[in-house]
N, C-alpha and C positions, 0 to 999 in steps of 0.2 A: 386194947387190940380187938376185942369183940365188937366194940362200938365202931371202930374203923372199918371192920369187915362188913358190918350191917350198912354203914354209910356207903361203902363202895358198891354193895349189892343194889342199894336203892338208886344210886346214880346210874349204875349200869342198866337197871330196869327202865329208868326214865330215858336214857339214851336209846335203848333198844326200841322203846315205844315211839320215840321221835323218828328214828330211822324207818320203822315200819310204816308210820303215817306218811312220811315224805315219799317213801318208795311207792306206796299205793296211789298217791296223788300224782307223782311225777316219774313213774318208772321209765317211760321212754326218754324224757329229757335227761334223766340222770345217766342212763346208759349212753346216750349221745355225748354228754359232757365228758364222761370217762373215756370214751373213744377219742375225743379231741386230745386228751392228755396222753393217751397211748401213742397217737400220731406224733405229738410233740417230742416224746421220748425218742421215737425212731428218727426224727429229723436231727436232733442234737447228737444222738449216737452216731449217725452217719457222718455228721460234720467232723467228729473226732476221728473216726476211722479214715476219712479222707486226709486229714492232717497227718495222721500217723503214716499213711502210705506215702504222702508227699515227702516227709522227712526221711523215710526209708530210701526213696529213690535219689533224693538230692544230697543227703548227708550220710547215707549208709548207717542210720541209727533209727531206732524206734523208741520215742519218748514214752509211749503208752505200753504198760504191761498188760492190763486188763481193763475192761469197761463193764460196770455193773449197773443195772437199771432196776427201778422199782416203781410201782404205782400204789399210792396210799390206799388202804382199804376204806370202805364206806364207814366201818366202825371207827377207824382212826380219824377220819374226817369229822364224824359226829362228836367224838370226844374232844377234839380241838375246838370245834364250834361251841361246845358246852363250856369248856374251860375258859375260853376267851369271851364268853357271853355274846357271841354273834348269832344272828337269826338263822334258822334252818331253812334257807332258801338257796336256789341255784345261783342267784346273783351274789349272795353272801359268800358262797363257796368260791366262786371265781375271783371275787374282790379281795377276800381276806385270807385265804389259805394259799400260801405260795409254794408249798412243798408236796403237792399231790403227785406231780411228776418229778422223779428223781433220777439223775444220772451221776454215777460215781466213777471217776477216772483215776486209776491207780498208775502212778509213774515210778520210775526207778530213782530219780534224783529230784531234789527241791527245785533246781533250776528249770526242769522240765515243766513243773507245775505252772510257773509264771509265764513260761514261753507259750504253752498251750492256751492259757487263759487270755494272753494278749492276742494270739492268733484268732481265737474264737470271737473276742469282742471287737476285733477290727472288721469282721464281716458285716456288710451293710444291712443285712436283714436281722441282725441280733441287737436287741436293746437291753442294756444293763439296768436292772431295777434296784439291786442292792448288792453290796459286796461286804463280806466279813472275812478278814484275814486272821485266822487263828494260828497261823504259822509264825508270823512276826509278833503276834500278840496272843499267845496260847491261853486257853481257859485255865481257871484255877486248878482244875483236876489234872492238867497237863495235856489235854486234848489239843491236837494240831490238825488243821486242814484249811483249805481255802474254799469258802462258800460263795457262790454266785447265784443270785436270782436273776434269771434272764427271761426275756419274752421273745418267742420265735414264731414266725408265721407258719401256719399249715394251710395247704391248699385243698379245699374241699370241692365237691362237685360244682357248686354254684357260687362259692364265696371263698374269701381268704380270711382266716381268723388268727389273731395273735393269742398265744397260750404261754403261761408262765411255767418255767422249769427250774428246779433247784439243781445246780451243778456243784458237786464236791470234788475237789482235786486234792490228792494226798499221795505220799510215797507208800511203798510196801510196808515199811516199818510203822508209819502213821496208821495205816489201815489195820494192821495186826493189833496194834495197841488199842485202837478204838473198838475193835471187835471184843477184846477182852474186857475193856472198861464197860461196854454195853451189857455184857453178861453179869458183871458185878452189880450194876445199877438196877437191874430188873430181877435179881435173885433175892427174893424177899425173905427167905428162910435162913439167911446167914445172920448169926448174932451180931448186934451192933458193934460190939468191941472188935470182933474179927473183921467186920466190914470196914471199920476205920483203919485197921492195920493194913488191910489189903489195898485200900485207897492210897495210903502213904507209900506202900511199895510200888504201886502203879505210877504214882507221881515221880518216883525216882527212876523208874523204867522209862518214863517219857523223856526225861533229861538225857538218859543214856542213849535212847534211840535217836534223839535229835542230834547228839554228838556223832553218832554213827552215820547218820545221813550226810552230815557235813564232811566227815572224813572220807567217806566213800566217793562223794562228789569231787573232792580235791584230788583223790587218786585218779578218778576218771579223767579229769581235766589235764592232769600231768601226762597220762597215757596219750591223750589226743595231741597234746603239745609236742610230744616227742615221737609222734608217728611219722 
């Protein structure tokens, strides 16, 4: 345990030094790059808000419950570069790190996830880079969500630039489960035996929440059918 702590401290020190050096040499370019990702987040978030408004007007329903956004920290970027053995350059960041800009869309029902994903990807300025469907193929832990890596153009003063954004679409139940699982994964002071038991319990909860999502969706569809 002590050796692992020392190792982590050494790695953190190396990361911090690399960040400091890169910042000192490239402060303005880094700030500019991060502003591109912030703009891309706003573009994607707006697209989903427009889709939600359109469905509200045409079908009297709102498929989106909430939209959450996040921008990866410079420390998080540095750790990922180190873990993947990528160089500490701006070009490397743009090329290799796909989840700097993140948009999470929380839906009421699983059908809404695929509906919104299809509507987004049909837009002619969106390019799909990668798709991972953890709803149809959940992770071993029980994690479920639809992940899309897309590229969206942002329009700057004198140029247009394509920027990558990670989009996660999940139901309320999926999001609640993922939040709890995230806390367990990063809670280092839980004894291993207890952590294993909690992981098993969470896995069972994932199956229950998946069944609940399906049943609630069936009820919703029956209500619509008989309206």
